[in-house]
C-alpha positions, 0 to 999 in steps of 0.5 A: 310958143304955147297956144293961148289955151295952154298958157298957165292961169292963176288957180282959183280957190273960191271964197275959202282956200280949203285945200290950203287950210286942209294942208296946213291943218294936216301938217300940224296934226302930223307934227304931233302924231309922228312923235306920239310917245312925246305928245300923247303917251307922255301927257297921259302918264304925267296926268295919271301920276298927278292923279295918284299923288293927289289921291294918296296925299289928300284922298283920306283927308278930303273924302268928298267935294261938292257931294262927290268922291274927291277922286271923281271931282279931281279927274275932270280938272286933270283931264282939262289941264292935260288938254289945254297944256298940249293945245298951247304947246302944239301951236306955240312950238310950231310957230316958234320953231318955224320962225327960228329955222326960217321955214315960216316963209313956207306958210306965209307964201302960199295963197292963205289969208289971215283967217285961213292961217288962223283956222289951220293952226288953231284947229290943229292945236285943238285937235291935239288937245282933244285927242290927249284929253280923250286918251287921258280920260280913257286911261283914268277910266281904268282907275276912276269910276268916270261918269258923264252927266251932260255929254254936250257940256263935256264936248262944248267946254272941251273943244272951246277950252282946247281952242282957247289955248290953241289960239293963245299958243298961236299968239304966244308963238308969233310974239316970241322970238326965241324959246325963252319967251314962250317958256316965260308965257308958259311959266308965268301965264298958262301954268298959274292960270291953270292951277288957280282955276279950281282944278284941285278945289272948289272956289266955295272954299276961297275967301270972297276976294279969291272967288272974285279973282277966280271968276275973272279967270277964263280957265275957271269956266273951262274947267268948271264946265267940263266938271259939270259935264262929268259929275253935274257939279258946277261953281258957276252957271254953265250957261255963263261959262259957255258964253265967257268961253265964246267971247274969249275965243272970239277976241283971241281969234280976232287978235290972231287974225290981226297978227297974221294980217299985219305980219307982226313979228313974222315978216321982215 
């Protein structure tokens, strides 16, 4: 019989289980790093093709937008598109695959509370988005004279935008019961909001109703903020955009926390 001093005791982690959070975050990062040709190189190639197509199709007809060359106006929006789509894909696919394979229990059983689960998943997805955006931006730099007007704005809106889509991916992944469901979210929510957010145009060209609808789209503030950081042109106040993204992320974080805390569609 073991002595009292040799008896196993519960491990104490403190207020936050940083070991568990780091383990979950590392797992999410390794998921996309191990298949970097699909998760990093492929988005770079796709975005460069978008840049080439739109430049060749519209470059001569539209010389400038907002006082800057069309290609310089277009580049920040394409960078953000690549970032947010990959942030969403990382977290949504991770959770849906885990649910279908039954391995989600390996995440729910460790001593991780709802906030820690949210933090690990969301930060992992945001990391992929920012990394893809960085690689896309460096690749575009070869073809486009990219300049940075406000580095702080670039960093803030890039990180907050990636975090927003990462949280949306977690919510979509928890809600989805099969890949068809997450594909529906991508096709009918993420893609339309992305393309209607001013990626390829300035909202000043829209009718009054169109401008109002654009300003109700949080994706608009994300793209507008990054574009301001690069070229100094913004259709809305960057301060208002920063506040909108903060509020939206806080609401999405609270919803994600609630879903993990209640085990919505995660626990039988």
